mmCIF file as gemmi writes it, N, C-alpha and C atoms, coordinates in Angstrom:
data_model
loop_
_atom_site.group_PDB
_atom_site.id
_atom_site.type_symbol
_atom_site.label_atom_id
_atom_site.label_alt_id
_atom_site.label_comp_id
_atom_site.label_asym_id
_atom_site.label_entity_id
_atom_site.label_seq_id
_atom_site.pdbx_PDB_ins_code
_atom_site.Cartn_x
_atom_site.Cartn_y
_atom_site.Cartn_z
_atom_site.occupancy
_atom_site.B_iso_or_equiv
_atom_site.pdbx_formal_charge
_atom_site.auth_seq_id
_atom_site.auth_asym_id
_atom_site.pdbx_PDB_model_num
ATOM 1 N N . MET Axp A 1 ? -7.381 11.809 8.491 1 0 ? 1 A 1
ATOM 2 C CA . MET Axp A 1 ? -6.265 10.941 8.827 1 0 ? 1 A 1
ATOM 3 C C . MET Axp A 1 ? -4.981 11.626 8.384 1 0 ? 1 A 1
ATOM 4 N N . LYS Axp A 2 ? -3.963 11.551 9.229 1 0 ? 2 A 1
ATOM 5 C CA . LYS Axp A 2 ? -2.673 12.158 8.911 1 0 ? 2 A 1
ATOM 6 C C . LYS Axp A 2 ? -1.664 11.09 8.505 1 0 ? 2 A 1
ATOM 7 N N . ILE Axp A 3 ? -0.754 11.518 7.658 1 0 ? 3 A 1
ATOM 8 C CA . ILE Axp A 3 ? 0.279 10.626 7.139 1 0 ? 3 A 1
ATOM 9 C C . ILE Axp A 3 ? 1.642 11.19 7.505 1 0 ? 3 A 1
ATOM 10 N N . THR Axp A 4 ? 2.512 10.321 8.005 1 0 ? 4 A 1
ATOM 11 C CA . THR Axp A 4 ? 3.894 10.696 8.238 1 0 ? 4 A 1
ATOM 12 C C . THR Axp A 4 ? 4.669 10.396 6.966 1 0 ? 4 A 1
ATOM 13 N N . LYS Axp A 5 ? 5.172 11.451 6.333 1 0 ? 5 A 1
ATOM 14 C CA . LYS Axp A 5 ? 5.946 11.296 5.103 1 0 ? 5 A 1
ATOM 15 C C . LYS Axp A 5 ? 7.351 10.793 5.445 1 0 ? 5 A 1
ATOM 16 N N . LYS Axp A 6 ? 8.103 10.379 4.431 1 0 ? 6 A 1
ATOM 17 C CA . LYS Axp A 6 ? 9.465 9.882 4.648 1 0 ? 6 A 1
ATOM 18 C C . LYS Axp A 6 ? 10.348 10.914 5.338 1 0 ? 6 A 1
ATOM 19 N N . ASN Axp A 7 ? 10.108 12.21 5.034 1 0 ? 7 A 1
ATOM 20 C CA . ASN Axp A 7 ? 10.929 13.266 5.626 1 0 ? 7 A 1
ATOM 21 C C . ASN Axp A 7 ? 10.452 13.674 7.016 1 0 ? 7 A 1
ATOM 22 N N . GLY Axp A 8 ? 9.407 13.011 7.522 1 0 ? 8 A 1
ATOM 23 C CA . GLY Axp A 8 ? 8.91 13.281 8.858 1 0 ? 8 A 1
ATOM 24 C C . GLY Axp A 8 ? 7.754 14.262 8.922 1 0 ? 8 A 1
ATOM 25 N N . ASN Axp A 9 ? 7.439 14.93 7.828 1 0 ? 9 A 1
ATOM 26 C CA . ASN Axp A 9 ? 6.32 15.866 7.803 1 0 ? 9 A 1
ATOM 27 C C . ASN Axp A 9 ? 4.998 15.128 7.924 1 0 ? 9 A 1
ATOM 28 N N . LEU Axp A 10 ? 4.025 15.795 8.542 1 0 ? 10 A 1
ATOM 29 C CA . LEU Axp A 10 ? 2.668 15.255 8.625 1 0 ? 10 A 1
ATOM 30 C C . LEU Axp A 10 ? 1.795 15.966 7.597 1 0 ? 10 A 1
ATOM 31 N N . VAL Axp A 11 ? 1.063 15.184 6.809 1 0 ? 11 A 1
ATOM 32 C CA . VAL Axp A 11 ? 0.133 15.734 5.819 1 0 ? 11 A 1
ATOM 33 C C . VAL Axp A 11 ? -1.18 14.958 5.922 1 0 ? 11 A 1
ATOM 34 N N . LEU Axp A 12 ? -2.233 15.525 5.338 1 0 ? 12 A 1
ATOM 35 C CA . LEU Axp A 12 ? -3.52 14.837 5.318 1 0 ? 12 A 1
ATOM 36 C C . LEU Axp A 12 ? -3.563 13.817 4.189 1 0 ? 12 A 1
ATOM 37 N N . PHE Axp A 13 ? -4.299 12.74 4.394 1 0 ? 13 A 1
ATOM 38 C CA . PHE Axp A 13 ? -4.492 11.725 3.365 1 0 ? 13 A 1
ATOM 39 C C . PHE Axp A 13 ? -5.159 12.381 2.163 1 0 ? 13 A 1
ATOM 40 N N . ASP Axp A 14 ? -4.646 12.107 0.973 1 0 ? 14 A 1
ATOM 41 C CA . ASP Axp A 14 ? -5.188 12.685 -0.258 1 0 ? 14 A 1
ATOM 42 C C . ASP Axp A 14 ? -5.578 11.551 -1.195 1 0 ? 14 A 1
ATOM 43 N N . ASP Axp A 15 ? -6.89 11.27 -1.258 1 0 ? 15 A 1
ATOM 44 C CA . ASP Axp A 15 ? -7.344 10.154 -2.091 1 0 ? 15 A 1
ATOM 45 C C . ASP Axp A 15 ? -7.041 10.399 -3.568 1 0 ? 15 A 1
ATOM 46 N N . GLU Axp A 16 ? -6.966 11.653 -3.977 1 0 ? 16 A 1
ATOM 47 C CA . GLU Axp A 16 ? -6.655 11.962 -5.374 1 0 ? 16 A 1
ATOM 48 C C . GLU Axp A 16 ? -5.238 11.505 -5.732 1 0 ? 16 A 1
ATOM 49 N N . LYS Axp A 17 ? -4.287 11.725 -4.83 1 0 ? 17 A 1
ATOM 50 C CA . LYS Axp A 17 ? -2.912 11.267 -5.082 1 0 ? 17 A 1
ATOM 51 C C . LYS Axp A 17 ? -2.854 9.748 -5.209 1 0 ? 17 A 1
ATOM 52 N N . VAL Axp A 18 ? -3.569 9.077 -4.329 1 0 ? 18 A 1
ATOM 53 C CA . VAL Axp A 18 ? -3.581 7.617 -4.357 1 0 ? 18 A 1
ATOM 54 C C . VAL Axp A 18 ? -4.211 7.125 -5.658 1 0 ? 18 A 1
ATOM 55 N N . ALA Axp A 19 ? -5.351 7.695 -6.027 1 0 ? 19 A 1
ATOM 56 C CA . ALA Axp A 19 ? -6.045 7.284 -7.256 1 0 ? 19 A 1
ATOM 57 C C . ALA Axp A 19 ? -5.176 7.534 -8.488 1 0 ? 19 A 1
ATOM 58 N N . LYS Axp A 20 ? -4.534 8.687 -8.54 1 0 ? 20 A 1
ATOM 59 C CA . LYS Axp A 20 ? -3.677 9 -9.699 1 0 ? 20 A 1
ATOM 60 C C . LYS Axp A 20 ? -2.48 8.052 -9.777 1 0 ? 20 A 1
ATOM 61 N N . SER Axp A 21 ? -1.931 7.686 -8.633 1 0 ? 21 A 1
ATOM 62 C CA . SER Axp A 21 ? -0.818 6.73 -8.617 1 0 ? 21 A 1
ATOM 63 C C . SER Axp A 21 ? -1.264 5.371 -9.137 1 0 ? 21 A 1
ATOM 64 N N . ILE Axp A 22 ? -2.464 4.965 -8.755 1 0 ? 22 A 1
ATOM 65 C CA . ILE Axp A 22 ? -3.008 3.694 -9.234 1 0 ? 22 A 1
ATOM 66 C C . ILE Axp A 22 ? -3.206 3.745 -10.742 1 0 ? 22 A 1
ATOM 67 N N . LEU Axp A 23 ? -3.752 4.846 -11.235 1 0 ? 23 A 1
ATOM 68 C CA . LEU Axp A 23 ? -3.981 4.989 -12.68 1 0 ? 23 A 1
ATOM 69 C C . LEU Axp A 23 ? -2.668 4.987 -13.46 1 0 ? 23 A 1
ATOM 70 N N . LYS Axp A 24 ? -1.644 5.653 -12.93 1 0 ? 24 A 1
ATOM 71 C CA . LYS Axp A 24 ? -0.331 5.659 -13.601 1 0 ? 24 A 1
ATOM 72 C C . LYS Axp A 24 ? 0.258 4.254 -13.642 1 0 ? 24 A 1
ATOM 73 N N . ALA Axp A 25 ? 0.173 3.554 -12.519 1 0 ? 25 A 1
ATOM 74 C CA . ALA Axp A 25 ? 0.691 2.188 -12.47 1 0 ? 25 A 1
ATOM 75 C C . ALA Axp A 25 ? -0.06 1.299 -13.444 1 0 ? 25 A 1
ATOM 76 N N . ASN Axp A 26 ? -1.373 1.454 -13.49 1 0 ? 26 A 1
ATOM 77 C CA . ASN Axp A 26 ? -2.189 0.648 -14.381 1 0 ? 26 A 1
ATOM 78 C C . ASN Axp A 26 ? -1.855 0.922 -15.836 1 0 ? 26 A 1
ATOM 79 N N . ALA Axp A 27 ? -1.626 2.167 -16.187 1 0 ? 27 A 1
ATOM 80 C CA . ALA Axp A 27 ? -1.301 2.522 -17.572 1 0 ? 27 A 1
ATOM 81 C C . ALA Axp A 27 ? -0.026 1.833 -18.034 1 0 ? 27 A 1
ATOM 82 N N . GLU Axp A 28 ? 0.881 1.589 -17.111 1 0 ? 28 A 1
ATOM 83 C CA . GLU Axp A 28 ? 2.145 0.929 -17.438 1 0 ? 28 A 1
ATOM 84 C C . GLU Axp A 28 ? 1.974 -0.557 -17.743 1 0 ? 28 A 1
ATOM 85 N N . THR Axp A 29 ? 0.901 -1.17 -17.244 1 0 ? 29 A 1
ATOM 86 C CA . THR Axp A 29 ? 0.735 -2.611 -17.446 1 0 ? 29 A 1
ATOM 87 C C . THR Axp A 29 ? 0.321 -2.927 -18.876 1 0 ? 29 A 1
ATOM 88 N N . GLY Axp A 30 ? -0.541 -2.1 -19.442 1 0 ? 30 A 1
ATOM 89 C CA . GLY Axp A 30 ? -1.026 -2.342 -20.794 1 0 ? 30 A 1
ATOM 90 C C . GLY Axp A 30 ? -1.925 -3.563 -20.924 1 0 ? 30 A 1
ATOM 91 N N . GLN Axp A 31 ? -2.233 -4.219 -19.812 1 0 ? 31 A 1
ATOM 92 C CA . GLN Axp A 31 ? -3.022 -5.448 -19.881 1 0 ? 31 A 1
ATOM 93 C C . GLN Axp A 31 ? -4.254 -5.426 -18.995 1 0 ? 31 A 1
ATOM 94 N N . GLU Axp A 32 ? -4.212 -4.678 -17.915 1 0 ? 32 A 1
ATOM 95 C CA . GLU Axp A 32 ? -5.353 -4.591 -17.014 1 0 ? 32 A 1
ATOM 96 C C . GLU Axp A 32 ? -5.985 -3.207 -17.173 1 0 ? 32 A 1
ATOM 97 N N . THR Axp A 33 ? -7.286 -3.141 -16.922 1 0 ? 33 A 1
ATOM 98 C CA . THR Axp A 33 ? -7.977 -1.869 -17.05 1 0 ? 33 A 1
ATOM 99 C C . THR Axp A 33 ? -8.519 -1.414 -15.706 1 0 ? 33 A 1
ATOM 100 N N . VAL Axp A 34 ? -8.092 -0.234 -15.298 1 0 ? 34 A 1
ATOM 101 C CA . VAL Axp A 34 ? -8.618 0.408 -14.11 1 0 ? 34 A 1
ATOM 102 C C . VAL Axp A 34 ? -9.175 1.755 -14.554 1 0 ? 34 A 1
ATOM 103 N N . THR Axp A 35 ? -10.468 1.957 -14.336 1 0 ? 35 A 1
ATOM 104 C CA . THR Axp A 35 ? -11.072 3.236 -14.68 1 0 ? 35 A 1
ATOM 105 C C . THR Axp A 35 ? -10.806 4.238 -13.558 1 0 ? 35 A 1
ATOM 106 N N . GLU Axp A 36 ? -11.046 5.502 -13.849 1 0 ? 36 A 1
ATOM 107 C CA . GLU Axp A 36 ? -10.882 6.535 -12.829 1 0 ? 36 A 1
ATOM 108 C C . GLU Axp A 36 ? -11.818 6.261 -11.649 1 0 ? 36 A 1
ATOM 109 N N . LYS Axp A 37 ? -13.027 5.832 -11.952 1 0 ? 37 A 1
ATOM 110 C CA . LYS Axp A 37 ? -14 5.507 -10.903 1 0 ? 37 A 1
ATOM 111 C C . LYS Axp A 37 ? -13.48 4.374 -10.016 1 0 ? 37 A 1
ATOM 112 N N . MET Axp A 38 ? -12.894 3.346 -10.628 1 0 ? 38 A 1
ATOM 113 C CA . MET Axp A 38 ? -12.337 2.225 -9.87 1 0 ? 38 A 1
ATOM 114 C C . MET Axp A 38 ? -11.176 2.688 -8.996 1 0 ? 38 A 1
ATOM 115 N N . ALA Axp A 39 ? -10.311 3.541 -9.564 1 0 ? 39 A 1
ATOM 116 C CA . ALA Axp A 39 ? -9.142 4.02 -8.821 1 0 ? 39 A 1
ATOM 117 C C . ALA Axp A 39 ? -9.568 4.791 -7.576 1 0 ? 39 A 1
ATOM 118 N N . TYR Axp A 40 ? -10.595 5.629 -7.714 1 0 ? 40 A 1
ATOM 119 C CA . TYR Axp A 40 ? -11.095 6.368 -6.551 1 0 ? 40 A 1
ATOM 120 C C . TYR Axp A 40 ? -11.781 5.448 -5.55 1 0 ? 40 A 1
ATOM 121 N N . ALA Axp A 41 ? -12.459 4.428 -6.029 1 0 ? 41 A 1
ATOM 122 C CA . ALA Axp A 41 ? -13.086 3.46 -5.127 1 0 ? 41 A 1
ATOM 123 C C . ALA Axp A 41 ? -12.018 2.717 -4.328 1 0 ? 41 A 1
ATOM 124 N N . ILE Axp A 42 ? -10.929 2.357 -4.981 1 0 ? 42 A 1
ATOM 125 C CA . ILE Axp A 42 ? -9.825 1.684 -4.297 1 0 ? 42 A 1
ATOM 126 C C . ILE Axp A 42 ? -9.202 2.631 -3.274 1 0 ? 42 A 1
ATOM 127 N N . ALA Axp A 43 ? -8.993 3.884 -3.655 1 0 ? 43 A 1
ATOM 128 C CA . ALA Axp A 43 ? -8.422 4.88 -2.729 1 0 ? 43 A 1
ATOM 129 C C . ALA Axp A 43 ? -9.329 5.052 -1.51 1 0 ? 43 A 1
ATOM 130 N N . ASN Axp A 44 ? -10.635 5.079 -1.726 1 0 ? 44 A 1
ATOM 131 C CA . ASN Axp A 44 ? -11.576 5.21 -0.61 1 0 ? 44 A 1
ATOM 132 C C . ASN Axp A 44 ? -11.558 3.976 0.284 1 0 ? 44 A 1
ATOM 133 N N . ASP Axp A 45 ? -11.406 2.807 -0.326 1 0 ? 45 A 1
ATOM 134 C CA . ASP Axp A 45 ? -11.305 1.573 0.446 1 0 ? 45 A 1
ATOM 135 C C . ASP Axp A 45 ? -10.05 1.606 1.319 1 0 ? 45 A 1
ATOM 136 N N . VAL Axp A 46 ? -8.939 2.047 0.737 1 0 ? 46 A 1
ATOM 137 C CA . VAL Axp A 46 ? -7.679 2.164 1.478 1 0 ? 46 A 1
ATOM 138 C C . VAL Axp A 46 ? -7.87 3.116 2.667 1 0 ? 46 A 1
ATOM 139 N N . PHE Axp A 47 ? -8.483 4.258 2.408 1 0 ? 47 A 1
ATOM 140 C CA . PHE Axp A 47 ? -8.732 5.238 3.472 1 0 ? 47 A 1
ATOM 141 C C . PHE Axp A 47 ? -9.559 4.612 4.597 1 0 ? 47 A 1
ATOM 142 N N . SER Axp A 48 ? -10.625 3.917 4.233 1 0 ? 48 A 1
ATOM 143 C CA . SER Axp A 48 ? -11.498 3.295 5.233 1 0 ? 48 A 1
ATOM 144 C C . SER Axp A 48 ? -10.757 2.263 6.072 1 0 ? 48 A 1
ATOM 145 N N . ARG Axp A 49 ? -9.984 1.442 5.412 1 0 ? 49 A 1
ATOM 146 C CA . ARG Axp A 49 ? -9.244 0.398 6.134 1 0 ? 49 A 1
ATOM 147 C C . ARG Axp A 49 ? -8.222 1 7.089 1 0 ? 49 A 1
ATOM 148 N N . LEU Axp A 50 ? -7.489 1.994 6.61 1 0 ? 50 A 1
ATOM 149 C CA . LEU Axp A 50 ? -6.433 2.571 7.436 1 0 ? 50 A 1
ATOM 150 C C . LEU Axp A 50 ? -6.987 3.442 8.559 1 0 ? 50 A 1
ATOM 151 N N . THR Axp A 51 ? -8.091 4.118 8.31 1 0 ? 51 A 1
ATOM 152 C CA . THR Axp A 51 ? -8.722 4.947 9.336 1 0 ? 51 A 1
ATOM 153 C C . THR Axp A 51 ? -9.189 4.085 10.497 1 0 ? 51 A 1
ATOM 154 N N . ALA Axp A 52 ? -9.641 2.896 10.193 1 0 ? 52 A 1
ATOM 155 C CA . ALA Axp A 52 ? -10.117 1.98 11.236 1 0 ? 52 A 1
ATOM 156 C C . ALA Axp A 52 ? -8.973 1.523 12.13 1 0 ? 52 A 1
ATOM 157 N N . GLU Axp A 53 ? -7.754 1.548 11.614 1 0 ? 53 A 1
ATOM 158 C CA . GLU Axp A 53 ? -6.603 1.035 12.367 1 0 ? 53 A 1
ATOM 159 C C . GLU Axp A 53 ? -5.975 2.073 13.288 1 0 ? 53 A 1
ATOM 160 N N . GLN Axp A 54 ? -5.726 3.283 12.757 1 0 ? 54 A 1
ATOM 161 C CA . GLN Axp A 54 ? -5.032 4.289 13.546 1 0 ? 54 A 1
ATOM 162 C C . GLN Axp A 54 ? -5.237 5.683 12.97 1 0 ? 54 A 1
ATOM 163 N N . GLU Axp A 55 ? -4.867 6.68 13.749 1 0 ? 55 A 1
ATOM 164 C CA . GLU Axp A 55 ? -5.078 8.065 13.354 1 0 ? 55 A 1
ATOM 165 C C . GLU Axp A 55 ? -3.955 8.605 12.484 1 0 ? 55 A 1
ATOM 166 N N . ILE Axp A 56 ? -2.719 8.194 12.765 1 0 ? 56 A 1
ATOM 167 C CA . ILE Axp A 56 ? -1.554 8.636 11.986 1 0 ? 56 A 1
ATOM 168 C C . ILE Axp A 56 ? -0.911 7.396 11.388 1 0 ? 56 A 1
ATOM 169 N N . ILE Axp A 57 ? -0.699 7.436 10.068 1 0 ? 57 A 1
ATOM 170 C CA . ILE Axp A 57 ? -0.123 6.294 9.364 1 0 ? 57 A 1
ATOM 171 C C . ILE Axp A 57 ? 1.103 6.745 8.58 1 0 ? 57 A 1
ATOM 172 N N . SER Axp A 58 ? 1.845 5.794 8.058 1 0 ? 58 A 1
ATOM 173 C CA . SER Axp A 58 ? 3.028 6.108 7.248 1 0 ? 58 A 1
ATOM 174 C C . SER Axp A 58 ? 2.719 5.894 5.768 1 0 ? 58 A 1
ATOM 175 N N . THR Axp A 59 ? 3.576 6.42 4.931 1 0 ? 59 A 1
ATOM 176 C CA . THR Axp A 59 ? 3.409 6.192 3.493 1 0 ? 59 A 1
ATOM 177 C C . THR Axp A 59 ? 3.547 4.712 3.187 1 0 ? 59 A 1
ATOM 178 N N . GLN Axp A 60 ? 4.359 3.99 3.957 1 0 ? 60 A 1
ATOM 179 C CA . GLN Axp A 60 ? 4.506 2.546 3.765 1 0 ? 60 A 1
ATOM 180 C C . GLN Axp A 60 ? 3.195 1.822 4.057 1 0 ? 60 A 1
ATOM 181 N N . ASP Axp A 61 ? 2.469 2.287 5.064 1 0 ? 61 A 1
ATOM 182 C CA . ASP Axp A 61 ? 1.159 1.703 5.372 1 0 ? 61 A 1
ATOM 183 C C . ASP Axp A 61 ? 0.222 1.849 4.175 1 0 ? 61 A 1
ATOM 184 N N . ILE Axp A 62 ? 0.257 3.014 3.545 1 0 ? 62 A 1
ATOM 185 C CA . ILE Axp A 62 ? -0.592 3.257 2.379 1 0 ? 62 A 1
ATOM 186 C C . ILE Axp A 62 ? -0.192 2.336 1.242 1 0 ? 62 A 1
ATOM 187 N N . ARG Axp A 63 ? 1.103 2.268 0.931 1 0 ? 63 A 1
ATOM 188 C CA . ARG Axp A 63 ? 1.581 1.399 -0.156 1 0 ? 63 A 1
ATOM 189 C C . ARG Axp A 63 ? 1.146 -0.037 0.061 1 0 ? 63 A 1
ATOM 190 N N . SER Axp A 64 ? 1.332 -0.512 1.266 1 0 ? 64 A 1
ATOM 191 C CA . SER Axp A 64 ? 0.978 -1.897 1.579 1 0 ? 64 A 1
ATOM 192 C C . SER Axp A 64 ? -0.52 -2.136 1.417 1 0 ? 64 A 1
ATOM 193 N N . CYS Axp A 65 ? -1.323 -1.216 1.899 1 0 ? 65 A 1
ATOM 194 C CA . CYS Axp A 65 ? -2.771 -1.369 1.811 1 0 ? 65 A 1
ATOM 195 C C . CYS Axp A 65 ? -3.244 -1.284 0.358 1 0 ? 65 A 1
ATOM 196 N N . VAL Axp A 66 ? -2.7 -0.345 -0.418 1 0 ? 66 A 1
ATOM 197 C CA . VAL Axp A 66 ? -3.067 -0.241 -1.832 1 0 ? 66 A 1
ATOM 198 C C . VAL Axp A 66 ? -2.733 -1.542 -2.542 1 0 ? 66 A 1
ATOM 199 N N . ASN Axp A 67 ? -1.555 -2.079 -2.274 1 0 ? 67 A 1
ATOM 200 C CA . ASN Axp A 67 ? -1.143 -3.338 -2.885 1 0 ? 67 A 1
ATOM 201 C C . ASN Axp A 67 ? -2.137 -4.447 -2.551 1 0 ? 67 A 1
ATOM 202 N N . THR Axp A 68 ? -2.523 -4.549 -1.301 1 0 ? 68 A 1
ATOM 203 C CA . THR Axp A 68 ? -3.477 -5.565 -0.871 1 0 ? 68 A 1
ATOM 204 C C . THR Axp A 68 ? -4.822 -5.406 -1.584 1 0 ? 68 A 1
ATOM 205 N N . VAL Axp A 69 ? -5.326 -4.18 -1.636 1 0 ? 69 A 1
ATOM 206 C CA . VAL Axp A 69 ? -6.632 -3.941 -2.257 1 0 ? 69 A 1
ATOM 207 C C . VAL Axp A 69 ? -6.572 -4.223 -3.758 1 0 ? 69 A 1
ATOM 208 N N . LEU Axp A 70 ? -5.483 -3.851 -4.412 1 0 ? 70 A 1
ATOM 209 C CA . LEU Axp A 70 ? -5.341 -4.146 -5.841 1 0 ? 70 A 1
ATOM 210 C C . LEU Axp A 70 ? -5.357 -5.657 -6.076 1 0 ? 70 A 1
ATOM 211 N N . LEU Axp A 71 ? -4.631 -6.391 -5.259 1 0 ? 71 A 1
ATOM 212 C CA . LEU Axp A 71 ? -4.609 -7.851 -5.404 1 0 ? 71 A 1
ATOM 213 C C . LEU Axp A 71 ? -5.992 -8.449 -5.148 1 0 ? 71 A 1
ATOM 214 N N . GLU Axp A 72 ? -6.684 -7.948 -4.14 1 0 ? 72 A 1
ATOM 215 C CA . GLU Axp A 72 ? -8.031 -8.432 -3.83 1 0 ? 72 A 1
ATOM 216 C C . GLU Axp A 72 ? -9.009 -8.162 -4.975 1 0 ? 72 A 1
ATOM 217 N N . ASN Axp A 73 ? -8.73 -7.126 -5.765 1 0 ? 73 A 1
ATOM 218 C CA . ASN Axp A 73 ? -9.589 -6.761 -6.883 1 0 ? 73 A 1
ATOM 219 C C . ASN Axp A 73 ? -9.133 -7.399 -8.2 1 0 ? 73 A 1
ATOM 220 N N . GLY Axp A 74 ? -8.23 -8.368 -8.113 1 0 ? 74 A 1
ATOM 221 C CA . GLY Axp A 74 ? -7.802 -9.099 -9.299 1 0 ? 74 A 1
ATOM 222 C C . GLY Axp A 74 ? -6.919 -8.294 -10.235 1 0 ? 74 A 1
ATOM 223 N N . LEU Axp A 75 ? -6.085 -7.426 -9.668 1 0 ? 75 A 1
ATOM 224 C CA . LEU Axp A 75 ? -5.207 -6.573 -10.471 1 0 ? 75 A 1
ATOM 225 C C . LEU Axp A 75 ? -3.735 -6.772 -10.084 1 0 ? 75 A 1
ATOM 226 N N . PRO Axp A 76 ? -3.214 -7.988 -10.265 1 0 ? 76 A 1
ATOM 227 C CA . PRO Axp A 76 ? -1.847 -8.265 -9.827 1 0 ? 76 A 1
ATOM 228 C C . PRO Axp A 76 ? -0.779 -7.486 -10.598 1 0 ? 76 A 1
ATOM 229 N N . LEU Axp A 77 ? -0.988 -7.248 -11.884 1 0 ? 77 A 1
ATOM 230 C CA . LEU Axp A 77 ? 0 -6.505 -12.666 1 0 ? 77 A 1
ATOM 231 C C . LEU Axp A 77 ? 0.051 -5.042 -12.23 1 0 ? 77 A 1
ATOM 232 N N . THR Axp A 78 ? -1.11 -4.479 -11.962 1 0 ? 78 A 1
ATOM 233 C CA . THR Axp A 78 ? -1.162 -3.104 -11.48 1 0 ? 78 A 1
ATOM 234 C C . THR Axp A 78 ? -0.534 -3.009 -10.095 1 0 ? 78 A 1
ATOM 235 N N . ALA Axp A 79 ? -0.787 -4.001 -9.253 1 0 ? 79 A 1
ATOM 236 C CA . ALA Axp A 79 ? -0.201 -4.026 -7.91 1 0 ? 79 A 1
ATOM 237 C C . ALA Axp A 79 ? 1.323 -4.056 -7.997 1 0 ? 79 A 1
ATOM 238 N N . ARG Axp A 80 ? 1.846 -4.904 -8.853 1 0 ? 80 A 1
ATOM 239 C CA . ARG Axp A 80 ? 3.298 -5.002 -9.014 1 0 ? 80 A 1
ATOM 240 C C . ARG Axp A 80 ? 3.876 -3.684 -9.519 1 0 ? 80 A 1
ATOM 241 N N . GLN Axp A 81 ? 3.232 -3.094 -10.526 1 0 ? 81 A 1
ATOM 242 C CA . GLN Axp A 81 ? 3.712 -1.844 -11.086 1 0 ? 81 A 1
ATOM 243 C C . GLN Axp A 81 ? 3.602 -0.701 -10.068 1 0 ? 81 A 1
ATOM 244 N N . TYR Axp A 82 ? 2.547 -0.715 -9.272 1 0 ? 82 A 1
ATOM 245 C CA . TYR Axp A 82 ? 2.37 0.306 -8.226 1 0 ? 82 A 1
ATOM 246 C C . TYR Axp A 82 ? 3.515 0.256 -7.229 1 0 ? 82 A 1
ATOM 247 N N . MET Axp A 83 ? 3.872 -0.952 -6.817 1 0 ? 83 A 1
ATOM 248 C CA . MET Axp A 83 ? 4.967 -1.09 -5.846 1 0 ? 83 A 1
ATOM 249 C C . MET Axp A 83 ? 6.293 -0.627 -6.454 1 0 ? 83 A 1
ATOM 250 N N . GLU Axp A 84 ? 6.512 -0.891 -7.728 1 0 ? 84 A 1
ATOM 251 C CA . GLU Axp A 84 ? 7.723 -0.42 -8.405 1 0 ? 84 A 1
ATOM 252 C C . GLU Axp A 84 ? 7.723 1.101 -8.513 1 0 ? 84 A 1
ATOM 253 N N . TYR Axp A 85 ? 6.568 1.641 -8.869 1 0 ? 85 A 1
ATOM 254 C CA . TYR Axp A 85 ? 6.412 3.085 -9.054 1 0 ? 85 A 1
ATOM 255 C C . TYR Axp A 85 ? 6.629 3.837 -7.764 1 0 ? 85 A 1
ATOM 256 N N . LYS Axp A 86 ? 6.231 3.259 -6.648 1 0 ? 86 A 1
ATOM 257 C CA . LYS Axp A 86 ? 6.296 3.947 -5.356 1 0 ? 86 A 1
ATOM 258 C C . LYS Axp A 86 ? 7.57 3.655 -4.569 1 0 ? 86 A 1
ATOM 259 N N . LYS Axp A 87 ? 8.559 3.033 -5.169 1 0 ? 87 A 1
ATOM 260 C CA . LYS Axp A 87 ? 9.814 2.753 -4.437 1 0 ? 87 A 1
ATOM 261 C C . LYS Axp A 87 ? 10.532 4.009 -4.079 1 0 ? 87 A 1
């Protein structure tokens, strides 16, 4: 799956970047726990959901989907921090 970056460049989806962003956001909350395994599972879920929708997506699509998956997994503080981190 390809991603259109803000500057217009196309890059491949990188689940490691998504997982690391989730872990950084989670570390800022100090109240919720996301393990590395969980972060990669969430990143894989995001990839699966977005791949089913279209071939080329935007970074905003990723942010929105990550936020949704975090909320679905009972991680509202991490979701909020992730959205702040990715502004």
